N, C-alpha and C positions, 0 to 999 in steps of 0.2 A: 511631518513634514513641514518643513518651514518653504511656504510658497515665494518668499523672495529671492530665496538661495536656488527654488527651483525656477523661477524665471531668469536670474542669472547664468543658471546653467544652458538652459533649453535658448536663451537671447544670444549667449556665447557661441552654443553651436550654429543659429541661424547666423550669427554673423560670420564663421568661418565660411559658411556656405553664401553667403553674399559677397564677401571677400573674393574668395574665388571665382562667385558671378561676375566681378568687376576685371577679374584677371581674363575669364572666360569672352567677357566683349571686348577688352582690350585688345587680345588674339584675333576675334574674330575682325574689329575694325582695323588690326595690322594687315590681317592677312587679304580680305575682302573688299576692304572700304566701305563706304555708304554710297550704293547705285543701283544699278537694276538687279542684279545678283543676288544684293542683300535685301532689297525689296522684296522679291519674288521668296525668299525663305523665311522671311518674317511674318508674310502672311499667310505662308503655309505653316506655319510653327503656329501662327495665332489659331489654327484650326483644332487642332488637337489640345491646346491650353484651353480653349475656348470650352470643350468637352470635358475635359480636366476638371476645371473649376465647377463646370454644373455636375458631373457625375459622380467626381473622386471628391476633391477639398472642400466643395461647396457644398453640395444637395447632399450630398450620401452621409459626411460627419455628422449633418446637422441634423438627421433622422435618426443614425445609427446609435452614437454616443449615447445620447438620454435613454435610449430605450435598451440599450447594453449596459448601461449604470443600472438600471433598474432591475434590470435579470439578475446582475451580481449582487446587488443590495438584499432582493427581496426574494429571488427563487435561487432553486439550488445549482450546483456544479452542472448536472446533467443538462438541465434545461438550457442553460448559459452556452455551453458548448453546441446544443444543439441549435440553436437562434444562428451561431456564427458558421454554422458548415452550411444552411441553409441560404441564408444572405450572401454567403459566398457563391454561393449555386448559382443564386438570381444573379449576380452580378457579373460573375463569369459569362452566362449564357447570353446576357442582355448587350454587353459591350463587344461581344465578339460580332452579335449581329450589325452592331453600330458600325465596328471596325470594317466590316466586310462592305456593307453600305457606303461607308467613306471612301475605299478605293476605286468602286465601281461608278461612282457619282461624282468625282471629283472636280470634272470640267464643271458642273452645274454648280456644287460647292465655290470655285471662285468666281463664277457670273457674279452669284450672291454677295458673295464678301467682298471682292475687289473688283466691281465692275470696270473701273478706269483701267484694267489692264488686257481690257479686249481689244483697243485700239493697237496694242503691240504684241503682235503673236508669238513672237520670239519670249515675251515676257511671259505671257499667258500661259504657252505650255511648258516652260520651263517651272511655275509655280504648280501647275496640276500633276507634274513630275513628282515634285519636292512632297506635294501633299499625300501621293499615294505611298511613300516611303513614309511617311511620318504618321499619317492618321493611327495604326496599330498602337501607337504609343498610349491611346487613351485606356486601352484595357489594360495594358502591363502596370501604368501609374493607379490606375483605380485599384487594382490589386495590391499594391503597395501601399496605398492610402487605408484598404482595409485592415492591413496588417498593423498600420502605424494608428488606425482609432483605437484597434483593441490594445495594444501597448499602451496608448494615450489614457484609456479607462483603468488600465491596472497602475497608474502612476509612474509608468516608464515612460518618460518625456524624451530623455536623451535621444536615443537613438532613432525614432521618427524625426527629430529635429537635424541631426546628422547627415539623415539619407539623402537630401536633395545634392549635400555636396557631390555625390557619386555621377551625377548628370552633368554637371560644371567642369569636372574630372575629364568625363566622355569627350564633351566638347571642346575642350584645350588640344587633348590627345589628338582626335581626328584633325584639327585644325592644323595642327604642326607637322603630324605624322605623315598622315595620309590623304591629304589634299590634293597631292601629284598623282594619286592613285585613281582618280575619279573624273570623270567627264561630264559634265561641267565641274568643275572643282566644288564649285558650292554644295554638290551631292553628298560631300564629306557629312558636312553638318546634319543632313537627315539621317543618316545612317548611323550619327552619333546620339540621335535623340531616341532612337531603337535600341541601341547598345544600352545606354545610358537606364533606358527603363528596365532593362532584364537585370540588370547589376541592382539597380534598387529594391525591386522585387526579392530577389534572391540575398540578399545582405541583411533583411530583417527577419528571414525565415529561422535561424536560429532562435533568437530572443523571443518571439511567439512560441515557439515550442518549449521554450523554458518557463513561462506561463502557464502551459496547460492549454492551449487555446487556438491551437494551430488549424484552420478550416481544411474539412474534409469534402468540400462540394458538393453536400447532396441539395437534391432538389425536391420539393414538395409545395407546391403551389395552395397546399392548405394550411401549410404552419402558420399559427396565429401571428406569434412573433416575426416573421418575414413580411405576412400581409401586413402588418402593422408599420414597419421600415417602409414598405412601397407606399403606403398610403400618404405616410409624412413626407416622401420622396416625392410624391406629386407635387405639393405648394413649393417643396423646396427648391426644386427643378425649373419652377417658372419665377421663383424668387430670384436664384441666382441668374437666370437667364435673363431677367430685368437689366439686372448691372452689367453681366456681358453686352446686353444687345446694346449699350451705350458705349461699349469699347467697339462692339463689331461696326456701329454707324461712325464712329471716328476712322475706324481704318476706312471704310468705303470713302467718307469724305477725303481723306488723305490721299488715298488712289487717285482721285481729281487734280490734287496739288503739283507741284512740280515735284521731277524726279528726286527724289533725297527724304521727301517729306515724311512717308512711313519709318525709315529708318531714324531721323530725327527724333519722332516722337519714340521710338522703341528704346534708344539710348538714353533719352530722359525718364522714359519709363523706369527703366531699370534703375535710374538711381534713387527715384521716389519708392521702389518696392525694397530697398536697403532699409530704409525706416520701417516700412510698414509691414516687413518680415520679420526684423530684429525686435521691434517692440509690438504690433498690432497683432502678427500671426502667433508670435510667441505668448502674450497675454490671453487672445482668445482659445488657444491650444488647452491652457492651464485653467481657464475660467470655465469651459463647456464642461467637462466631466464633474468637478468642484460643485458647480451650481447645480448639476444634477443630482448629486449624491444628496444637498441640501432639500431640493424640491422632493426628492424621492422619500427625506425623513421628516417632512413637514417642519423644517428648521427655516421658518420666513424672516425672521431676524438677521442669521447667520448668510441667508441668500441676499437680503440687501447690505450687510455690511460688506459682503466680499464684492458685489458691485460697485461702491462707494470707493472701496479700496483701490479697483480696477480705474475707475476716472479719474480719481486723483493720479494716481500713478501714470497713466496714460498721458494728461495733460502735463505733469511734471517734466517726461520725457519726449514729447511729440512738439509742445512747442520751441524747444531752445533747437531742434531737428527742423522744423520750419524756417526757423529765421535763419539758421547756417546756410541750408539749401539756396535760400533767396539771395542773401549776402554772396555767398560762393560759389552760385551757378558756372560763371565763366571758369573760373580756377579748378573746379571739380571736374568739368568736362574737357576742359584742354589739359588737365595732369593725367587724367584717366585713358582717354582715348584718342587723343590727339598726336598721332603716330601713323606713319607709312602713308596710305591712302586715304586715313581719314585727315581732312585739311581743317584749316584753319577757321572756312565759312561753314564746312559741317558742324565745327565746335560752336562756334556763335549762333547756328541755328539751333541744335540742340541745347545749350545753354537758354535761348528764352523760354522754350519748353518746360526747362527745368524751374524756372523762375516761376511761369504761370500753374505748374503743379504744385509747387510749394505753399501758395495760397490754400490750396483745400488740403494739406497734409493731415492736418489735424481731425479732419473729417474721417478721411480715408481710415486712420486707426482707429477713432473712437467708434466707428461701425462695429469692428472686429470686436470688440469690448461690449457694447451696448446690445447687440444681436443676440449672443449667446444667451440674455438675460430672458429673451423669449424661446430660443431654442430649447433649452434645458427645463422649461417648462412644456416642453412638445407643442408649443404656440408657434406655429410658423408662417399660418397666414397674415398675421399682423405685421410683422417686416417685410411682406411680399405686397402688401398695401401699400407700405410704406415707399418701398423700393419703387414701386409704379409712378406715385408721385414724383420723387425724384428724378426717375427718368424723363417726365415729361418737361422737367425744370431745364434739366442737363442739356434736351434738345431745343429747348427756346434759347438757350445761351448761345448754344452752337450758331443759331440763326443771326445773334446779335453780333460774335466775336470772329467770325471765321472771314469774314469779309477784311477786315483791318490788320487783324493778329494773324491771319493763315494757320498755320500748324498750332502755334501756342495759342490759338485760340479755343482749339480742340481741347487742350490741355485744361486751360483753365476752366472750361465747361464743364469735365470732371471732375476737378477739386471743388468748382461750387456746388454741383449738383449732391457730392458727399457731405458737404457742410449741412445741407437741407436734410440729406437724409438721418445724419448720427440726430441733428437738433430735433426731427420728429420722433424718433426712438427713445430719445431720452423724455420729452415730454410725454409721452405714453405710457412710461414706466412710471414717472412721478404721477400722474393722473389714477393710473390704477391701483396705487398703492404698492407696488413691487419693488421699487426704490424709496427708499426715505433716506434722504442727505444725512449725513452726520454734523453735528456741531463743528464750527473751525473751519469752515470754508471762506470766510471772509479774510482770515488773517492769512490762509493758503495761497489764497490768490494774489495779494498784495508780494507776497516774497517771492513767488514766480514773476511779476510782473517786475519786480527791480532788478530780478536776477537776469530775465532777458535783456533788459536796458542794458545793464553792464556787458554783458558779453558780447550783444550787437554793436553799440560803439568800439568796442576791441576790433571785432572781426572786420569791419567797416573800414576801420584805419588801418588795421594790419595788413589788409589782403592787400593791397595796391593795384595800380592799373591793369587791366588786362592783357595788356602789350608787355608787360614786363613778363608775365605767364608764358606768351607765343614767342618772346625770343630765348626764353631761357630752357635749359638742357633738362631730362626727365629726374636728374639728381635732385636740380634745385626744387623744381616745381614740388615733386614728392616729399620734399624735407620741409619746405615751407608750408606744405598743405598740412602735413603732420604737426607741425609748430602750433598752426591756427586752431587746429581741430582741439588738440590738448589744452594749448591756452584757454580757448573759449569754456572747454568744460570745467578747467580748473575755477576758474571766475564765476562761473554760473553756480556751482555748488559752494564755493565760498559765499556766494551772496547769499544764496539760499540758508545757510547754516547762520550766517550773523543774523537772519530773521527767523531763526528758530528753526527752520525744516531739515530736516536731513533724512538720509534712506532708512536710518535705524528706524525712524516711524513706520516703516510700511513691512515690517517683520509679522507677517502673517501666517497661521497652520492651516494645514489642507483641511478638507472634510474628513 
């Protein structure tokens, strides 16, 4: 299996999901604007998202996928099925309890996550109501992630990559068709979360049945494989929690800033999640099971070569994305979100956060490529220690930047903390001999630098002033934005080719 083709397929599926995510956010911005009710929903939705990243896509995948790969490579089919069944039972029971506690303790959760809302009783009560509806999403999406992890380990990457689009479609449908049926109307988004979680889980069932690993939800606390997953999940949960604590602190700080700050950060974050999803998540998804297979086969050289491939490809794709987001921050926000109740001031405030986020974009993506270098070896403690150091730096940056840059300072701190995290991960991989860079890095970096310069100059001069974008209609905005994106990409890859670097050099076979 050609990993570059797999990456292109997974990335294209993720691209569809992210594009639908932009449509979703544009619809939400048009229908609900950026104010009290959207601040309440985005805080409420952050709670199950926080838990999802801890229990589902984060800690669970890091602990489960390498062990499942080991079972498939070294043990029989019966033992592999037994592992899946018992892990599924443990996950379902644990997260059912978490969901029930979340519903019961919703007011306390808001006190902790958005203490600035307490001064506005209506905002506080609305957020509590939204949390009570959305919190069971953690159970649904975790079960969906279990099925996705099984498919990824079986080299079935496409279905898990396209599954997130179903949540976006749910948001769009509930916003446009059912908002008037709820009081307040923002409750429609909360129920869209639950409906999206249900269809995400159900959608993957036929494909998991096809590979013969559909879970039967058995419980045996003495099952050795399940206990190994649980032991790995302990430090994994702590490590992912460290990263999420940084986001949580930013939400707390933003709740004390002017109304709209939470929403401005949300829309900027959505733009940043586009490249991190299309590149970072896609690469991490492919690397983890393949690195796990190399590790279980004791193929140390192949392990290092695969990491080198991932790092080069990350720099090749993430650096132009970062430059583009920085230069086009205002045109992007205006073109995608400035409609209906989302006004020009909201667009400018969101664009500031996008510009700040872009500084750390490559670091955010690189973490998703470097961290699997440890997870695949079933070493979760090292990334945890590094994440703690990065968290401390992030909060130090918050203290420096929030006073002058406000919400944009919070975004800048996240990006700088991510760059420190990625740098430390890279240094440890080198120091331990896990990763040995292959020859040709000097020539590669020279080519990328030249291509970035050419692309950046084109975007800077061709984008024009922000006032032109504000005064133009949606057709001109999207048309000119498309011209800039395509033109910049063409110039970037042509320049790379002139320096002897092209994507054909990145063709690689899976483990």
